[in-house]
Each structure stands twice: as C-alpha cells, then as structure tokens.
N, C-alpha and C positions, 0 to 999 in steps of 0.2 A: 556553570558554563556561561561566559559572558562575551565570547568572541563573535565578531562579525554579525552583530544583531541578534544572536541567539541568547537573549536575556530573559530573565523573569519579568522585567518591565514590559518587554515586547509581547510576551505571552499574555500577560494580564491586560494589556491594551487591546488585544484581540478578543479577550473575554469581556471587555467593557467594565472592568472592575479595577480599583486601585491595587497596585502590587503590595503584597505584605512586606513587612520589615525583614531585612536580611537576618538570617539566623532563626527565624520562626519556623515551626513545622511546615506550614504551607509554602514558605519560600524554599525550604529544603526539598520538599516533594516536587515543586514546580521545576526547580533546577535539575533534579535527577531525571524528571520526565523529558526535559529538553535534551539533556545529554544522551539518554537512552535512545530517544527518537533520532537524533543526528547519527549515532553510530549504527543503528539499524539501516538507515537510509544509505550511509556511506558503505556499508557491507554490500549493498546492491549496486552502488554507483562506482565511481572512479577511485582507484586506490590512492590517488594523489590528493583527494579531498581531505581537508582538515577542518576543525571548527573555525579556524582563522581564515581559511582560503577554500571557497567553494562557490558554485554559481548562485546568484541571488535567489533563484526559484527554489533551490534546495533549502534555504533559510525559511521560506514561506511554507514549504512542505513539512519541514521539521517542526515548526511551530504548530501546524495543524495537527500533526500526529501527537505532539506533546499535549496539546489541548485535549484530544481524545483520552489520552492516558491520565491526565490530571483530573478531568471531570468524572471519569469512570474507572478508577484504579483496579477495582475488583472484576471488571468486565461483565457486569450485570446486563442481562438482556431485558429484564422486566423488574419493576419495583412497585410495591403497593403499600400505602399507608392509609388504613381505614378504607374509606370508599374511593379514595383517589388512587389511580394506578397510571403507570407510565410504561410504555413498551417501546424499545428501540425498533426501528424498521428492520424487516428481514433482510439479511445480507449486509447490514451495516458493519463496517470494520470496528473491531474492539481492541482497545489498548494500542500496542505497538504493531499490530498486524497491518500490512500494507495492502491496499486494494490493487486490482489489476491495472487500473488507470494510473495509480501512483507509481507502480513499478514501471509501466510504459513511459511515464514522464522521466523517471530516473534514467532509464535506458536511453531515451532520446537525448537528454542533457549530457549524459556521460559518453555519447558518441557510439552507442551500441544499437541504435535504432536502425531500421531499414530492413535488410534481408532477414528472412526467418526460414527455418527448415520445418516442414510439416510432414507428417506421415500420411501417405496416401494408400489406398487399397484399390485393387482392380479384380475383376472376375477372371478366374482361370479355369479352363476346361480340363477335366481329369477323366481319362478313359471314356471320352465322349459324353460325360455327364457335366452339366453346368453346375458350378459350385457357388455362384454368387450373382448378385444384382449389380449393375443396372443394364447390362447389355441385352437388347431385344433379340438379337440373332445369335443362337448358340454357336454357329459357325464362325462368327466374327468376334474373336477374343479381344479385339481392341475397341469394340463398340463404335466402329466407323460406318456401319451400314446405314 
C-alpha cells in the first residue's frame, strides 16, 4: 500500500530505521501491516475513506497501529531472554486492536462524535418496598426530596 503517505518508508521513518528493500520479507510484512491497519480503521470510520482519500490524521493513526503490528506480530505481552525480560504495560493495545481513544478519534474525524446514548437506572418502589439505591426517601421515587 503506497497511497496518500501510507508507505513502508513512512512507517520506518517513524521507527527511526532505514526501510528495507521492496520485495524483502520485512518490506512485505510492513506493507501488509499498513494495509491491515488502514482497513481496520476504515471499518470504524467513514465508508468513503479509501487508501488514496482520507483525513490526514487517519494516516497518522494507521501508521501507529501498523507500527504496533509490525513490532509485535504475535501479540506477546511478555518476553524473556536469559536474565533480561520485557513486559508490555497492562492495558496496552496489541496488534490491530484499537484503543478507546483511537476509536473516539475515528468517530470524531468521521463526523460521528457528539451525542451518545447511555443506559441509566433509577430506583423503583414495588409494593411499598424499596428496590434500589440512591434515593434517600422511599416515598420519593424520583429522588427529589
């Protein structure tokens, strides 16, 4: 995938390493990671997004997700070699999984941010028995006392 800045060179520039030669296994793996990352993001985003046409921030996000996928393709949480060990922080995204913040960014850029629907709960009196919290007065089912 080489459209709109979604390139192996752009990914390796973020990694701080020279890009591999086209056709090598690392180049192929990086290219696949970029393509997979973009389509996962596009599935959450706007249906008109294509690799050639999308908001610039989506390119940044796709390269960040591709970086995760490229660096840790197996999704390991911890590695150890002899006495040296490395552990990913708890809650770190692995592979192509998107974080809540990334999904929120995609929603905002795609025009779906703003109003949300949330489920609420309230106490209801049943046969004179209080069935829930937080209302201090059992006679006041709306909690306005």
